[in-house]
Phi, psi and omega in degrees: 000155176292159179135184181284133178242135185237152176204164178236131178257130179240126178249109177274130186209183182257017174295128184294331183264329182231062181294334175236099184263118184234150172204156184263148173228157178209159177207158182250109178281112182263337186084164183279152175289147181230357181199172170248131175258120183265143186274354180074004182253304181208006180290138174200165174236122177270128177262145189269024183209163171231170182222170178213166179076208180294149180203165167221132175244135178226152174196154167259134182229153174219097188269142176270344184232154180236022179237158178079201185230057178296132184264147182258305182211102190219167184231228185300137187289342182241330184234005188263206183242156180211138170237119192206179173253135177247092183051046175095353177255140178290135182216161178202160177172183177248154178290154010268348186273327181054041186232030186284316182229141183212128176288127180292340182265156177259136180284170178260129179298145178077015181236141179281135175226145169265130179233146181207148173226136176238149179221126178261110184293332181286322183259343183077015181270132176240132179237142179242133183235148173224124182051041175083357182252139177290125182242346179196148178217153178214147178240163181067026180287128182291160179290178186219168173224119181261143173234351178200168177210128183227148172257127176085011181202157176241097179051045177085011178214190180047057185286144181279138178243102182148200185249146177230142182212162170050059177275130181226133177233128184242155176260022176225159173275102181293146177280164177300322180295319180293318179295316180297322184291330190241356188292332185261014178220161184278144174272175175243001175090358181253006184294137180300136178085356182279116179278316182207146181217121181241114181263356172063016180274074186219161174069185177253136182303107177068010183270190177278101183250027180305132181092344180272070189252016180245125175268116191278131175267135184262010184254132170075173181263003167230074188298152181260075185290141177273163180241122178286133182236127174073008179287140176288325179060035170204142180088187188274351181232150180059049188197172170287130185221176175211157000281166177260207181298147182279072180279150179257063178080203183255144176292321178225174180295131177288141182229165175282157178219103184275142163214149186240141179221154172228131182057035180065018177248128182295139175248111183291145175296139184084004180296124181246012181238088179300147181217147180294329186295332180249018175074002182278342174253113185281348181073202184277124178233124182284140171284134008258030181286173174219164181221132179258141172233141181256133178238146181251132173251120181243156179240107179265005183273183181261002177231161182295142178263124178254123177260116184269327180190160169237121185243134178252126180230170179116168186297331181248026185302327184295342181273352180244126186225134173282111182260348175217113187277153177285157174274157181207142002282164176252119184290159177307129182083356182264179180207164176213171181228159169220155183245127180248125183256135174253118178239095186289155177202171178075204184295152176297150177137182182282135179244131187240149175203168177237132178259127177238123178256109180275130188205184185257017173294124184295339181260332180229060183293334175238087184276113187234152175203156183271147172229157177204161174209159180252120179276133178220114178257090190285142166295145182305328182199150173258113182269116180285317183205153175213122182226146173232138184217159177280116180255027181107264179259005180214166177262135177249124180252131181226134175214160184222140179247152176268314178219154177223130176231119178056038183273116177280314180164191186233129165271135176262122183244147183223146171222166184249131174055037174077011179289167180262017179265091183270137174238149177271121183250358179183174180212137176233124180290145179279154176274341183057036181274133180293339180259007177087171182208169174246141184226160172209159180205140179249125171270099188282350180221068179291157176291159167282123184121202182271114176264122177252139185232150171209162177254140171247100180279129186242130177275164178295335179269009175096346177291154182214165178219138179262141180277180170292170184255136175242147183235144175226129184258119174250110184281337184291143176268001185295137176284135181247134178224135180211152174231150175199154347285157180212107012295156183238146177252314183238289185251128176258135178251124177253124178237143181206165180235005181271115182297339181291339180277347178299134179067010173275174182246126174259148182240142176250125181236160174280176179295339180267000176097002179285127179284123181252345179196151172237131186236123175279126184271092184266350180222156176293342175235101188254128176268132181236122181278117178240020185295334184264359181284149175287154177295148180147195182258133176229162177235137178251112184255125179260164185292335180275007178097353179290133177234128182244135180272128183241134175253118179262124179271000000 
């Protein structure tokens, strides 16, 4: 039974003072909601669809008032359809008059009634039913045009005061026999001609239902769920409540009803057109990155949904992986999620696969839809141009990029007379600008002869790309030696082109001739750390007799 439930939790442990730790807990069992109670002030449910042609509308109602024109299930205020109460009598019709059928009897307030209206567009016949019995009929009823559909309101007014349950909308004019046979029992959502079916079995009876603003449709795999507007969703009014309509069980066996959504957008089974809006199109994903998308599996049926497996097929199936599986079973009205990861590989381009969710829905036991993503393995950088030129006593290298992605920087490499013995003579950090950048580098001590240069562009993940080769011819045999920056604060760079100086020892002395350091020249561009030196004048003496004056700041 509903009401407060109490229990005591005891934790037995080895604490010397609290070996038996106990505390009380309680909860209030409210039971599930079975209907919506409307406040008659501004509560309504907006439905996301309209219909045309023949139709049947059904609902169970329990009205608190017998005056005015509270609406049950109605549409456009001038050209649409309406099922409503006319001062306590059930009525229905088309705009603008809405006066085609009227029950001569008045209902009793606080009592549940089943009401229905059918319209045959071919014959123009409209029939009105109450508790399965025909109470009014009209012929020659003109057609209609719908632009909206609401439960409990007529185009934003004439609000219903009371409870509504078991709303059914059909795209056929149901016969009296069909209405009589099914009005007092629950459907399962698979009946032919059924456009939408709302059984209102949601929320907690009179409880705190904040956020439970969706009226679930039990028809199809892309249900047309309604949206609750202005409901307080707490207490006995303007909320999910119980009891609902006095149904005598189910008309047929209740079944599960699966539907899948991405980004809150329904994905129809058999969908072969992936789209970004519902997460089925992953867009551009760079190699070796991956991208996860979350999909929701919901059960709008009246029986538990069992998910047996999720299978990925197609030529690129290996690039799509379920990294978080859904839970199963999914109770009626419940949902679960799974995460599908796209990890592109191979050639650039679109990668396709099909996701199949195997389950126990009798109509969509193999719920499938297409997914795709675009694989892009970007070059670290697009080099627009690279040039090397004779700038007098040194080579000047200039290059420009169009785009940069994950660009760490450039090694400057040099070889002599076209040999394949490349050495790294410098490094320039990349800007990693998406719009590209311009760079330059000076080789202050080129070789005598043909100096060939290339760039080694390096990505942050270690991948690299080599540029084209540029050549500069220096005919002079003169040995070149240079240092920079000078004055120096931290690191001094010594560059030279005389191979005889390789592996020789250079000495750094003070102005008074005291040797403060010896440096082995292992590269044509040698870095010397002077960060710990005192400010003043120093001399750098090379083995070939060259002496360079250095100013330490």
